[in-house]
N, C-alpha and C positions, 0 to 999 in steps of 0.2 A: 457240647462234647469238646470242644476246643479247650475251655475252661477247665473241664475235668481233667483232660489230659495234663494240661499246664500245671494245675495243682498237684496231680500224682507224681509228675516229673519233678516239681519241686520238693515233694516229700522224700521221694527216693534219693535225689541228689544230697540232702540234708543228712539223711541216715547213713548213706553209703561213703560220702567224703568227710564229713564233719564229725559225726557221732559215733558211728560204729569201729572207726579206728582206734578211739581211745576207751572202746567197751562201754560207751554211755547209751544205756537204753532210752529211746525217745518215749516209751510207754510200756504198757504191760505186756503185750504180745512181743514187742521189741525186746523187752527185757528178757523173756523167754527165749527168744531166738539167740541172743548173746550168750545166755546160759549153755543152750543146746551147741552152739559152736564151741564155746569154751571146753565143756565137758566132753562132748562126742564127736566134734568137728564135723559137725552137720552145716550145710549151707545156709547162709542167713535168709536167702530169698526162699528157699524151699521151706524153711521153718516158717517163715512169715505167711506163705500161701497156704500151707496145711493147717496152722493153728487158727487161721482166718475161716476154714471151711464151715466148722460148727457154727461159728459166730454169725456167718452169712445165711445160714438156715434160720437162726432167731431172726435176722433183719428181714427176711421173706416173710415170716411170720407177723411180726411187730411193726414194720416200718412200710411194708408194702413191696409189691415186686419190682416197681420201677427204681426205688431207692437202693433194693437189693442187686438189682441188675447194674446199675451204675456203680454201686460198691465193687462188686465183683470185677467190673472193668478197672476201676481205680486200684484194687488190690494187685490186680495182673500187672498194671502199668508199674506201679510201685515196686513189685518185686522183680521185674525185670531189670528196671534201672538199679536196683541195689544188687543184683546179680552182675550186671554188666559193669558196674563203677566201683565195684568192691575193691579194686586194685589201684584206683585213682587215689593220690594222696593230697590232702589239703595244701594249697599254696601258702595258708597262713602259719604261724610258729607259736605253737603253745594250745594247751588243752582248753584253758578258759576262753581264749578267744575263738577258738573252732566250736566250743559248745554255744557261745552266744551268736555266733553266725548260724550255726547249725540249728538253734531254736528259732531264729527269726525266719530263716527260710521254711523250716518244718511247720511253724504256726501259721504262716502265710499260705503255704500249701493246704495244709488241712482246712483253713478258714474258708479258701476258695471251694473246696469240696464241699463243706457244708452250706457254704452260701448257694451252690447251685444243686443241691438236692442230692449229695452222695456222702458217703463217709469214707474213711481211710481203711476201713475195717477194724479187727481187733475191738479194743475196749472203746473206741469211737462209737461202735454200734450200741453197747450198752449204755453209753453217755447221751446218745440221741434218744434213745427209748425212755431213759429216766428223765430227759428234759421235756419230752412230750407228756409224759406222765405228770411231772411235778411242775412245769412251767419254769424251772430254772434255766441259767444259761449252761449249754453243754460244756463250754471249755472249764467252767468252774466244777461241774460234775465229773469232768475226765481228769482235773488235777486231783480231786479226793481218790477216785478209784486209783489211778496210777501211782499216788503216794504211797498207798496202803502195799501195792504190788512191789514197789521199789523198796520199801521198808523191809520187805521179806528177802528181796534179792542182795540186800546189803550185808546179810551174813555170808554171802559166797562171793560176791564182788569186791566187797570191801567198801569203808566208809566214804573214802575219797571220791570214789565213782558215783556213790550214791549222792553226794553233796553236789557234784557237777550235773547229775540227772534231775535233781531237785529244781537247780537253777534252770536247766532246759525247759522242764515242766512249767515252771511259773513264768517264763517268758513267753513260751510257745502257746499256752493255754489263754494269756491275755491277747495275744495275736489272733488267735481263732475266734474269739468272741469278737474282737474289733473287725476283722476282716469280714466275718458271718453278717454283720449288722451295719457296718459302715454306709452311710447314704453318698450315692456318687453322683447326686444331682449338683448341678451349679447353680448358685443363686445370682441373680443379676442385682448389681448395685444401683441404687437411684441415682439419677443424673442430677447433679447439684448445679 
């Protein structure tokens, strides 16, 4: 549970401090949350939680109750962190730098969640289901899903934001697959 909490905290931190202030969606549901905030002034955390509800029902059915319960926990932690930190500004200076750091923190957080049997909700659930079905890496599937959603939101948010979002997706999905599969075993060097 400690690792899941840590992963969800990292994800929320990346979204609230580095990505959302620049209106950079970290993924499909986050893109919808940014649009909802932009057009209707609805809280980002509230939108993240409500959008995930239907996908969580899908997770119970397709990924099992334990994964779904941990996902609910992680979505709650992430939503609370986003709501709590939404007024914190990045100490860095510049959108590209924030996107790079946000992507690294976000990808590490989601990779931890995947590694320990949960997801961060949203399109991650769909990516895990498709990964189980196809045998492909969930990060690669997530990149494809979110790319299609981001192309659609580019009509509203503008091309510059979507380019930053694609950079975020590319970096974070590589880290997701790396953190999920990296071996933490130390190998002893032979004594010569």
